[in-house]
C-alpha positions in Angstrom: -67.9 -60.6 -24.6 -70.8 -62.3 -26.7 -71.0 -66.0 -26.8 -73.4 -68.1 -28.5 -73.7 -71.7 -27.1 -75.5 -74.6 -28.9 -78.3 -72.6 -30.4 -81.1 -74.0 -32.2 -84.1 -72.5 -33.8 -86.8 -73.3 -36.3 -90.0 -71.2 -37.1 -91.9 -70.1 -40.3 -92.1 -66.7 -41.6 -94.0 -65.7 -44.7 -94.4 -69.4 -45.5 -90.5 -70.1 -45.3 -89.0 -72.0 -42.7 -86.1 -70.3 -40.7 -83.6 -72.7 -39.0 -80.4 -72.5 -37.0 -78.7 -75.7 -36.1 -76.2 -76.1 -33.2 -74.7 -72.7 -33.7 -71.6 -72.0 -31.5 -69.8 -68.6 -31.8 -67.5 -66.3 -30.0 -67.7 -62.8 -31.2 -64.5 -61.1 -31.5 -64.2 -57.9 -29.4 -63.7 -54.4 -31.2 -63.8 -56.0 -34.4 -66.1 -56.4 -37.3 -67.6 -60.0 -37.8 -69.3 -60.4 -41.1 -72.0 -63.0 -41.4 -72.4 -64.3 -45.1 -74.3 -66.7 -46.9 -77.0 -67.2 -49.3 -80.8 -66.0 -48.7 -82.2 -68.2 -46.2 -78.9 -69.3 -44.7 -79.8 -68.1 -41.4 -78.0 -64.9 -41.0 -80.7 -62.6 -39.9 -82.3 -65.2 -37.9 -78.9 -65.6 -35.8 -78.7 -61.8 -35.6 -82.2 -61.8 -34.1 -81.4 -64.6 -31.5 -78.2 -62.8 -30.4 -80.2 -59.5 -29.9 -83.1 -61.6 -28.0 -85.7 -60.4 -30.6 -86.2 -64.1 -31.5 -85.9 -66.8 -28.7 -84.2 -69.9 -29.4 -85.6 -73.4 -28.9 -82.4 -74.5 -27.1 -78.9 -73.0 -26.2 -78.0 -69.7 -24.8 -76.4 -66.3 -25.8 -74.1 -64.7 -23.1 -73.1 -61.3 -22.7 -70.1 -61.0 -20.2 -71.1 -64.3 -19.0 -74.9 -63.3 -18.4 -77.7 -65.2 -20.4 -79.5 -62.3 -22.4 -82.8 -64.0 -21.2 -82.0 -62.5 -17.8 -81.1 -59.2 -18.7 -84.0 -56.5 -18.6 -84.9 -55.2 -22.1 -84.1 -51.4 -20.9 -80.6 -52.9 -19.8 -79.9 -55.0 -22.9 -80.6 -51.7 -25.0 -77.8 -50.0 -23.2 -75.6 -53.0 -24.4 -76.7 -53.9 -28.0 -78.0 -51.6 -30.8 -79.6 -53.3 -33.7 -80.4 -51.9 -37.1 -82.8 -54.3 -39.0 -83.1 -54.5 -42.7 -86.3 -52.7 -42.9 -87.1 -49.7 -40.9 -90.9 -49.2 -40.2 -91.6 -45.8 -39.2 -94.9 -44.7 -39.6 -94.7 -41.1 -38.6 -92.8 -38.3 -40.4 -89.6 -37.7 -38.5 -86.7 -35.2 -38.9 -83.1 -36.4 -38.7 -82.7 -35.0 -35.4 -85.9 -36.7 -34.1 -84.7 -40.0 -35.3 -81.3 -39.7 -33.6 -82.9 -38.6 -30.3 -84.8 -41.9 -30.4 -81.4 -43.5 -29.8 -81.2 -42.0 -26.4 -84.4 -43.7 -25.1 -82.9 -46.5 -23.3 -81.1 -43.9 -21.2 -83.4 -41.0 -21.1 -86.7 -42.6 -21.2 -87.8 -39.8 -23.6 -86.7 -36.9 -21.3 -83.7 -35.7 -22.9 -80.9 -34.0 -20.6 -77.9 -32.0 -21.5 -75.8 -35.3 -21.7 -78.1 -36.9 -24.0 -78.3 -33.7 -26.3 -74.5 -33.9 -26.3 -74.5 -37.4 -27.5 -77.0 -36.6 -30.1 -75.0 -33.9 -31.5 -71.9 -35.9 -31.4 -73.5 -38.5 -33.4 -74.8 -36.1 -35.9 -71.3 -34.6 -36.2 -69.7 -38.1 -36.6 -72.0 -39.2 -39.5 -71.6 -35.9 -41.2 -75.3 -34.9 -40.9 -74.8 -31.3 -39.5 -77.0 -29.0 -41.5 -79.4 -31.7 -42.0 -80.9 -32.1 -38.5 -84.2 -30.5 -39.5 -84.7 -32.3 -42.6 -87.3 -35.0 -42.9 -86.1 -38.6 -43.7 -88.1 -38.9 -46.7 -86.4 -35.8 -48.2 -83.1 -37.5 -48.1 -81.0 -39.7 -50.6 -80.8 -43.4 -49.6 -77.2 -43.0 -48.5 -78.0 -39.9 -46.3 -81.2 -42.0 -44.8 -78.9 -44.9 -43.9 -76.3 -42.5 -42.2 -79.0 -41.2 -40.1 -80.1 -44.4 -38.9 -76.3 -45.1 -38.0 -76.3 -42.0 -36.2 -79.4 -43.1 -34.1 -77.3 -46.3 -33.3 -74.4 -44.2 -32.4 -76.4 -42.1 -30.0 -77.7 -45.3 -28.2 -73.9 -45.5 -27.3 -73.7 -49.4 -26.7 -70.5 -51.4 -27.0 -72.2 -53.9 -29.4 -73.7 -52.9 -32.8 -75.7 -55.3 -34.9 -76.3 -54.3 -38.5 -78.6 -56.4 -40.7 -77.9 -55.7 -44.4 -77.0 -52.1 -43.9 -76.0 -51.8 -47.7 -79.5 -52.6 -48.9 -80.6 -50.3 -51.7 -77.3 -48.3 -51.8 -75.2 -47.8 -54.8 -71.7 -48.3 -55.0 -70.5 -44.9 -53.8 -72.8 -45.0 -50.8 -72.1 -48.7 -50.2 -68.2 -47.8 -50.0 -69.0 -45.0 -47.8 -71.0 -47.2 -45.4 -68.5 -49.7 -45.0 -65.8 -47.2 -44.4 -68.0 -45.7 -41.5 -68.8 -49.3 -40.1 -65.0 -49.9 -40.0 -64.4 -46.4 -38.1 -67.0 -47.5 -35.5 -64.3 -50.2 -34.6 -60.9 -48.4 -35.2 -62.0 -45.0 -33.7 -64.9 -45.6 -31.5 -64.0 -49.3 -30.1 -67.3 -50.9 -31.0 -67.7 -54.6 -31.7 -69.8 -54.8 -35.0 -71.6 -58.0 -36.1 -73.0 -57.2 -39.8 -74.9 -59.3 -42.2 -73.6 -58.7 -45.7 -74.6 -60.1 -49.1 -71.5 -58.6 -51.0 -68.7 -61.1 -50.2 -66.0 -58.8 -51.4 -67.1 -56.2 -49.0 -66.9 -58.7 -46.3 -63.5 -59.7 -47.2 -62.2 -56.1 -47.4 -63.5 -54.6 -44.3 -64.3 -57.6 -41.8 -61.8 -58.9 -39.2 -63.6 -62.2 -38.9 -66.1 -63.8 -41.3 -68.7 -66.4 -40.4 -70.0 -68.4 -43.5 -73.5 -69.8 -43.1 -75.5 -72.3 -45.2 -79.1 -74.0 -44.3 -78.8 -72.7 -40.7 -75.4 -74.1 -40.0 -71.9 -72.5 -39.7 -69.7 -73.9 -42.5 -66.5 -72.0 -41.9 -65.5 -69.1 -39.7 -62.1 -67.1 -39.4 -60.2 -64.5 -40.9 -61.1 -63.3 -44.4 -58.0 -65.2 -45.9 -59.3 -68.3 -44.1 -62.9 -68.1 -45.3 -62.7 -66.4 -48.7 -61.3 -69.3 -50.5 -62.7 -71.3 -53.5 -63.3 -74.6 -51.4 -65.5 -72.5 -48.7 -67.4 -70.3 -51.1 -68.1 -73.1 -53.5 -69.7 -75.2 -50.6 -71.5 -72.4 -49.0 -73.1 -70.7 -52.2 -73.2 -73.9 -54.4 -71.5 -72.1 -57.1 -68.0 -72.0 -59.0 -65.8 -69.2 -57.6 -62.4 -67.9 -58.5 -60.3 -66.3 -56.1 -57.9 -63.3 -56.8 -55.7 -61.2 -54.5 -56.2 -57.5 -54.3 -54.2 -55.3 -51.7 -53.5 -58.3 -49.6 -57.0 -59.4 -49.3 -58.8 -62.3 -51.3 -61.6 -61.2 -53.5 -64.0 -63.5 -55.4 -65.1 -63.9 -59.1 -68.3 -65.7 -59.5 -69.0 -65.2 -63.4 -67.3 -65.5 -66.8 -67.1 -62.8 -69.3 -69.1 -63.5 -72.4 -67.5 -62.1 -75.8 
């Protein structure tokens, strides 16, 4: 279980102040928790604090009752895998090379038969067989993102953090990616925390939604509880309309012009 207790954070990045204010959250196990909110709401900062990439000013993040500050990096990497918005890779890698990186916390760079088995399983699960020897820069955006998810799978952690995994994907690949993320929970029993800009994807696929604004949690709960006109109007400072689609709430946020 991951528990966030009284987290506060404030720092400046690229001239913009990043703030978290008195964040308390218990992450639902074996479920998708989606973080939504406007740019600068604190979503990515919260994910960074929860993965120990950004130290908080005060408060604590507990995994199974242990403060993450007290967990060695190599051990934490066996519990949490995080995929950030941008992937800074300065060398030319094949898909297989990338996925093998996911085994580093377990292998230390020396793959054994079990590591190779995990790599192969991840490639198969993400439908990348036949692409193992292709370079990442030869792939489409959707294929490349699947390769990074395969790397996360190879890391074989119970908790997966995804920061804007739909960035730069078209509608087809975005839907495919959300289906994959859902399957990580339903088929592999992972606990997923995902930052999403698309509110309707969050409503359609998440089990729990956390709506943030100005570094604070405004509302959290099931999609039915959070995807409401009252909550979204407050979170996004905009006028929303809510409709029902296949048992879930969906939002409309613009008027058609004739």
